N, CA, C and O atoms as a MOPAC input file, in Angstrom:
PM7 MOZYME 1SCF
protein

 N     97.32900 1    39.35800 1   151.58200 1
 C     96.58700 1    40.13300 1   152.56800 1
 C     95.38600 1    40.80600 1   151.89000 1
 O     95.49200 1    41.25500 1   150.74900 1
 N     94.26100 1    40.87500 1   152.58000 1
 C     93.07600 1    41.52000 1   152.00900 1
 C     93.28800 1    43.02200 1   151.80000 1
 O     94.00400 1    43.67600 1   152.55800 1
 N     92.65200 1    43.54600 1   150.76300 1
 C     92.76100 1    44.96900 1   150.44300 1
 C     91.36700 1    45.57100 1   150.33700 1
 O     90.43900 1    44.94100 1   149.83100 1
 N     91.23500 1    46.80700 1   150.82600 1
 C     89.96300 1    47.53100 1   150.76700 1
 C     90.17600 1    48.79500 1   149.93900 1
 O     91.04300 1    49.60600 1   150.26600 1
 N     89.39700 1    48.97200 1   148.87200 1
 C     89.49600 1    50.17000 1   148.03900 1
 C     89.08600 1    51.37900 1   148.87000 1
 O     87.98400 1    51.41700 1   149.41900 1
 N     89.98400 1    52.38000 1   148.96300 1
 C     89.67400 1    53.55800 1   149.78100 1
 C     89.84000 1    54.86900 1   149.01800 1
 O     89.65300 1    55.93800 1   149.60000 1
 N     90.19100 1    54.81500 1   147.71600 1
 C     90.31100 1    56.07100 1   146.99000 1
 C     90.95200 1    55.93000 1   145.62700 1
 O     91.27000 1    54.83400 1   145.16600 1
 N     91.13100 1    57.09600 1   144.99100 1
 C     91.71100 1    57.16000 1   143.65500 1
 C     92.65600 1    58.35200 1   143.57200 1
 O     92.37300 1    59.42500 1   144.10400 1
 N     93.79100 1    58.14400 1   142.89300 1
 C     94.76000 1    59.22300 1   142.70100 1
 C     94.16900 1    60.24800 1   141.73700 1
 O     93.72400 1    59.89800 1   140.64400 1
 N     94.16700 1    61.51900 1   142.15200 1
 C     93.64700 1    62.59000 1   141.30600 1
 C     94.75500 1    63.48600 1   140.77200 1
 O     94.54100 1    64.23700 1   139.82000 1
 N     95.95100 1    63.41100 1   141.38400 1
 C     97.07400 1    64.24600 1   140.96300 1
 C     98.36400 1    63.65400 1   141.49600 1
 O     98.34600 1    62.87000 1   142.44400 1
 N     99.49500 1    64.02800 1   140.88500 1
 C    100.80700 1    63.58000 1   141.34300 1
 C    101.78700 1    64.73100 1   141.21900 1
 O    101.79300 1    65.45200 1   140.22200 1
 N    102.61900 1    64.89800 1   142.24600 1
 C    103.64100 1    65.94400 1   142.26500 1
 C    104.99600 1    65.28600 1   142.48500 1
 O    105.18000 1    64.53500 1   143.44300 1
 N    105.95100 1    65.57000 1   141.59000 1
 C    107.26200 1    64.92700 1   141.66400 1
 C    108.13300 1    65.47100 1   142.78900 1
 O    108.95500 1    64.73600 1   143.33600 1
 N    107.96900 1    66.75400 1   143.14700 1
 C    108.78000 1    67.35200 1   144.21700 1
 C    107.89500 1    68.16400 1   145.12900 1
 O    107.40900 1    69.21000 1   144.69800 1
 N    107.65100 1    67.75900 1   146.35400 1
 C    108.03600 1    66.45600 1   146.90200 1
 C    107.17600 1    65.36300 1   146.28000 1
 O    106.17300 1    65.65800 1   145.62900 1
 N    107.55900 1    64.11200 1   146.47500 1
 C    106.83500 1    62.99500 1   145.86400 1
 C    105.53400 1    62.78300 1   146.63600 1
 O    105.50200 1    62.09900 1   147.65900 1
 N    104.45600 1    63.39000 1   146.11600 1
 C    103.16200 1    63.40800 1   146.80300 1
 C    102.05200 1    63.08700 1   145.80400 1
 O    102.08800 1    63.52400 1   144.65400 1
 N    101.07200 1    62.31800 1   146.26200 1
 C     99.89100 1    62.02400 1   145.44800 1
 C     98.68500 1    62.71700 1   146.05400 1
 O     98.49700 1    62.70300 1   147.27100 1
 N     97.86700 1    63.32400 1   145.20500 1
 C     96.56500 1    63.82200 1   145.62300 1
 C     95.57300 1    62.68300 1   145.47900 1
 O     95.48900 1    62.06400 1   144.41900 1
 N     94.82100 1    62.40000 1   146.53600 1
 C     93.90400 1    61.25700 1   146.53500 1
 C     92.51900 1    61.71000 1   146.98700 1
 O     92.38400 1    62.40300 1   147.99600 1
 N     91.48800 1    61.31300 1   146.23300 1
 C     90.10200 1    61.52900 1   146.66400 1
 C     89.65700 1    60.25200 1   147.36300 1
 O     89.63300 1    59.18100 1   146.75700 1
 N     89.30500 1    60.37000 1   148.64800 1
 C     88.98900 1    59.19700 1   149.46000 1
 C     87.53300 1    58.75700 1   149.33300 1
 O     86.61500 1    59.57600 1   149.30600 1
 N     87.35200 1    57.44400 1   149.25700 1
 C     86.02000 1    56.83900 1   149.33700 1
 C     85.90000 1    56.01800 1   150.62200 1
 O     84.85100 1    55.44200 1   150.90900 1
 N     86.99000 1    55.97500 1   151.38800 1
 C     87.03500 1    55.27300 1   152.66900 1
 C     87.91300 1    56.04600 1   153.63200 1
 O     88.49600 1    57.06400 1   153.25900 1
 N     88.01400 1    55.57800 1   154.86100 1
 C     88.79300 1    56.27000 1   155.89300 1
 C     90.21900 1    55.72400 1   155.96700 1
 O     90.44900 1    54.52700 1   155.79700 1
 N     91.18200 1    56.63600 1   156.22700 1
 C     92.57200 1    56.23600 1   156.46300 1
 C     93.13300 1    57.04400 1   157.61900 1
 O     92.59600 1    58.08700 1   157.99500 1
 N     94.23900 1    56.53100 1   158.18000 1
 C     94.95100 1    57.25400 1   159.23800 1
 C     96.43300 1    56.95400 1   159.09600 1
 O     96.81700 1    55.94700 1   158.50100 1
 N     97.26400 1    57.83400 1   159.64400 1
 C     98.69500 1    57.58400 1   159.58900 1
 C     98.97000 1    56.26000 1   160.28900 1
 O     98.33900 1    55.93000 1   161.29200 1
 N     99.92100 1    55.50900 1   159.74600 1
 C    100.23300 1    54.18200 1   160.26100 1
 C     99.58000 1    53.06600 1   159.46200 1
 O     99.97100 1    51.90500 1   159.59000 1
 N     98.57200 1    53.40500 1   158.62500 1
 C     97.93600 1    52.39100 1   157.77600 1
 C     98.90200 1    51.95400 1   156.67900 1
 O     99.72600 1    52.74500 1   156.22000 1
 N     98.79800 1    50.69500 1   156.26000 1
 C     99.55200 1    50.20400 1   155.11000 1
 C     98.66900 1    50.38700 1   153.88400 1
 O     97.54600 1    49.88400 1   153.83100 1
 N     99.19800 1    51.12400 1   152.88600 1
 C     98.44200 1    51.41500 1   151.66700 1
 C     99.09200 1    50.74900 1   150.46500 1
 O    100.28700 1    50.45700 1   150.46300 1
 N     98.27800 1    50.51800 1   149.44700 1
 C     98.76100 1    49.98700 1   148.17800 1
 C     98.13500 1    50.82400 1   147.07600 1
 O     96.93400 1    51.09400 1   147.10100 1
 N     98.95100 1    51.23600 1   146.10500 1
 C     98.45500 1    51.97600 1   144.94300 1
 C     98.69400 1    51.10200 1   143.72200 1
 O     99.82200 1    50.69500 1   143.44200 1
 N     97.60900 1    50.81900 1   142.99600 1
 C     97.69100 1    49.95700 1   141.82100 1
 C     97.14400 1    50.68300 1   140.60500 1
 O     96.13700 1    51.38800 1   140.67300 1
 N     97.83600 1    50.49200 1   139.49300 1
 C     97.38300 1    51.05600 1   138.23700 1
 C     97.97300 1    50.27700 1   137.08400 1
 O     98.57500 1    49.22200 1   137.27900 1
 N     97.79900 1    50.80000 1   135.87700 1
 C     98.29500 1    50.12800 1   134.67500 1
 C     99.79000 1    49.83600 1   134.77300 1
 O    100.23800 1    48.74800 1   134.41200 1
 N    100.56200 1    50.81200 1   135.26100 1
 C    102.01300 1    50.62600 1   135.39900 1
 C    102.48000 1    50.85700 1   136.83000 1
 O    103.68300 1    50.96100 1   137.07100 1
 N    101.56300 1    50.93900 1   137.77700 1
 C    101.88900 1    51.25800 1   139.16700 1
 C    101.56800 1    50.07600 1   140.07000 1
 O    100.52100 1    49.44300 1   139.92800 1
 N    102.47600 1    49.78000 1   141.00300 1
 C    102.22700 1    48.77100 1   142.03500 1
 C    103.10300 1    49.11900 1   143.23500 1
 O    104.21200 1    48.60500 1   143.37700 1
 N    102.59000 1    49.99900 1   144.09800 1
 C    103.33600 1    50.46600 1   145.26900 1
 C    102.65900 1    49.98300 1   146.53900 1
 O    101.43000 1    49.96800 1   146.62100 1
 N    103.44800 1    49.58900 1   147.53200 1
 C    102.91000 1    49.28900 1   148.85300 1
 C    103.81000 1    49.98700 1   149.86800 1
 O    105.03400 1    49.88600 1   149.79200 1
 N    103.19600 1    50.69800 1   150.82200 1
 C    103.97600 1    51.49900 1   151.76200 1
 C    103.16800 1    51.80100 1   153.01300 1
 O    101.94700 1    51.64500 1   153.03400 1
 N    103.86700 1    52.23700 1   154.05500 1
 C    103.24500 1    52.65800 1   155.30300 1
 C    102.95600 1    54.15000 1   155.21000 1
 O    103.85200 1    54.92900 1   154.88500 1
 N    101.73500 1    54.55700 1   155.48700 1
 C    101.35500 1    55.96900 1   155.41800 1
 C    101.96800 1    56.70700 1   156.60200 1
 O    101.55600 1    56.51500 1   157.74600 1
 N    102.95300 1    57.55300 1   156.31700 1
 C    103.66700 1    58.26900 1   157.37600 1
 C    103.11000 1    59.65900 1   157.62200 1
 O    103.14700 1    60.15200 1   158.75000 1
 N    102.58800 1    60.30500 1   156.56700 1
 C    102.03500 1    61.64800 1   156.75100 1
 C    101.05100 1    61.96000 1   155.63200 1
 O    101.13600 1    61.42000 1   154.52900 1
 N    100.10700 1    62.85300 1   155.95400 1
 C     99.15900 1    63.32500 1   154.94300 1
 C     98.68600 1    64.71800 1   155.32200 1
 O     98.80600 1    65.14500 1   156.47000 1
 N     98.14600 1    65.41400 1   154.33000 1
 C     97.67100 1    66.77600 1   154.54500 1
 C     96.29900 1    66.96300 1   153.90500 1
 O     95.97000 1    66.34100 1   152.89500 1
 N     95.51600 1    67.83600 1   154.52300 1
 C     94.25000 1    68.29200 1   153.96300 1
 C     94.33500 1    69.80800 1   153.92900 1
 O     94.55500 1    70.44100 1   154.96200 1
 N     94.16200 1    70.39900 1   152.74700 1
 C     94.26600 1    71.85900 1   152.58400 1
 C     95.59400 1    72.38900 1   153.14900 1
 O     95.61500 1    73.40700 1   153.84100 1
 N     96.69100 1    71.69800 1   152.85000 1
 C     98.05200 1    72.07700 1   153.25700 1
 C     98.27700 1    72.06500 1   154.76200 1
 O     99.21800 1    72.69500 1   155.24500 1
 N     97.43900 1    71.36500 1   155.50900 1
 C     97.61900 1    71.23600 1   156.95800 1
 C     97.74400 1    69.75400 1   157.30700 1
 O     96.95200 1    68.93800 1   156.83500 1
 N     98.73700 1    69.39900 1   158.13300 1
 C     98.91100 1    67.99100 1   158.51100 1
 C     97.69900 1    67.46300 1   159.27900 1
 O     97.14000 1    68.15400 1   160.13100 1
 N     97.30200 1    66.22800 1   158.96600 1
 C     96.21600 1    65.55900 1   159.68100 1
 C     96.64300 1    64.12300 1   159.97800 1
 O     97.51100 1    63.57000 1   159.30300 1
 N     96.03000 1    63.53600 1   160.98600 1
 C     96.33100 1    62.15300 1   161.36200 1
 C     95.35600 1    61.16100 1   160.73200 1
 O     95.69000 1    59.99000 1   160.54500 1
 N     94.14100 1    61.63400 1   160.40100 1
 C     93.14700 1    60.75300 1   159.79100 1
 C     92.22900 1    61.55900 1   158.88500 1
 O     92.09100 1    62.77200 1   159.03600 1
 N     91.60400 1    60.86100 1   157.94100 1
 C     90.68100 1    61.51100 1   157.00900 1
 C     89.64100 1    60.48800 1   156.56600 1
 O     89.91400 1    59.28900 1   156.51700 1
 N     88.43900 1    60.98100 1   156.24200 1
 C     87.33600 1    60.09100 1   155.89800 1
 C     86.86600 1    60.23400 1   154.46900 1
 O     87.42700 1    61.01000 1   153.69500 1
 N     85.83000 1    59.48200 1   154.11700 1
 C     85.28200 1    59.48800 1   152.75800 1
 C     84.87800 1    60.88900 1   152.30200 1
 O     84.34100 1    61.68200 1   153.07600 1
 N     85.15200 1    61.17600 1   151.01900 1
 C     84.80700 1    62.46900 1   150.44300 1
 C     85.89400 1    63.51500 1   150.58600 1
 O     85.77900 1    64.60700 1   150.02900 1
 N     86.95400 1    63.19500 1   151.32900 1
 C     88.05000 1    64.13500 1   151.57400 1
 C     89.11200 1    64.00400 1   150.48800 1
 O     89.39800 1    62.90200 1   150.01900 1
 N     89.69800 1    65.14000 1   150.08900 1
 C     90.85900 1    65.14600 1   149.20200 1
 C     92.09300 1    65.34100 1   150.06100 1
 O     92.20300 1    66.33700 1   150.77600 1
 N     93.03300 1    64.38700 1   149.99700 1
 C     94.23900 1    64.44200 1   150.82300 1
 C     95.47800 1    64.39100 1   149.94800 1
 O     95.44200 1    63.89300 1   148.82300 1
 N     96.57100 1    64.91200 1   150.47800 1
 C     97.88400 1    64.75300 1   149.87900 1
 C     98.66300 1    63.78100 1   150.73500 1
 O     98.77300 1    63.97300 1   151.94600 1
 N     99.21500 1    62.72400 1   150.11600 1
 C     99.99000 1    61.74300 1   150.87500 1
 C    101.36500 1    61.56800 1   150.24900 1
 O    101.51500 1    61.57900 1   149.02700 1
 N    102.36800 1    61.40600 1   151.11100 1
 C    103.71600 1    61.10700 1   150.62700 1
 C    103.73400 1    59.68300 1   150.11600 1
 O    103.25200 1    58.76700 1   150.78200 1
 N    104.29500 1    59.50200 1   148.92600 1
 C    104.38300 1    58.17400 1   148.32000 1
 C    105.84300 1    57.86600 1   147.99400 1
 O    106.63600 1    58.78600 1   147.79200 1
 N    106.21000 1    56.57400 1   147.94000 1
 C    107.61400 1    56.22300 1   147.71800 1
 C    108.08100 1    56.36500 1   146.27800 1
 O    109.28600 1    56.39900 1   146.02500 1
 N    107.15300 1    56.44800 1   145.32800 1
 C    107.53500 1    56.49700 1   143.91800 1
 C    106.37800 1    57.08200 1   143.11100 1
 O    105.31300 1    57.38500 1   143.65000 1
 N    106.60800 1    57.23000 1   141.82500 1
 C    105.62500 1    57.82400 1   140.92200 1
 C    104.34100 1    56.99300 1   140.85600 1
 O    104.37200 1    55.76300 1   140.84400 1
 N    103.22500 1    57.70000 1   140.81500 1
 C    101.93200 1    57.07300 1   140.53900 1
 C    101.20500 1    57.99500 1   139.56900 1
 O    101.67400 1    59.09400 1   139.27500 1
 N    100.06500 1    57.54500 1   139.07900 1
 C     99.38800 1    58.28600 1   138.02500 1
 C     97.92200 1    58.53500 1   138.35000 1
 O     97.29400 1    57.78500 1   139.09800 1
 N     97.39600 1    59.60200 1   137.77000 1
 C     95.97100 1    59.92200 1   137.92200 1
 C     95.14700 1    58.70500 1   137.49200 1
 O     95.40600 1    58.10400 1   136.44900 1
 N     94.16300 1    58.35700 1   138.29900 1
 C     93.31000 1    57.21100 1   138.00000 1
 C     93.73900 1    55.92400 1   138.68600 1
 O     92.96500 1    54.96800 1   138.74300 1
 N     94.98100 1    55.88300 1   139.21800 1
 C     95.40500 1    54.70100 1   139.97600 1
 C     94.50000 1    54.54300 1   141.19100 1
 O     94.04600 1    55.53000 1   141.76900 1
 N     94.24200 1    53.30700 1   141.57300 1
 C     93.37900 1    53.03500 1   142.72600 1
 C     94.21200 1    52.86200 1   143.98600 1
 O     95.30700 1    52.30000 1   143.95800 1
 N     93.66700 1    53.35900 1   145.09600 1
 C     94.35700 1    53.30800 1   146.38700 1
 C     93.60200 1    52.34000 1   147.29600 1
 O     92.38600 1    52.43600 1   147.45800 1
 N     94.34900 1    51.41000 1   147.88200 1
 C     93.77000 1    50.38700 1   148.75300 1
 C     94.41100 1    50.45400 1   150.13400 1
 O     95.58200 1    50.80800 1   150.27100 1
 N     93.62400 1    50.10600 1   151.16200 1
 C     94.16800 1    49.90900 1   152.50300 1
 C     94.37500 1    48.40700 1   152.66000 1
 O     93.45100 1    47.62100 1   152.45100 1
 N     95.60100 1    48.01200 1   153.03200 1
 C     95.91600 1    46.60400 1   153.24700 1
 C     95.54000 1    46.26600 1   154.68400 1
 O     96.03300 1    46.89400 1   155.62100 1
 N     94.66600 1    45.27100 1   154.86100 1
 C     94.19300 1    44.92900 1   156.20900 1
 C     94.71400 1    43.58200 1   156.66000 1
 O     94.41200 1    43.14300 1   157.77000 1

């Protein structure tokens, strides 16, 4: 499936399992995302995200969001939207 680069992981929190992502593209809940890095290869459905600790349904380029992820990822990993 084609992938579109939409951001980069800027932070990771183990509890809850959340990644901070700086967006270069738009995303919304329900999108299928993939996070790839040196040791990371995750694919999942985006169920929830937050901007400034408030839940949002969509976010655009230039926004910093927190997204729930299924497993560990690392700063610098690239985030893709699977289309």
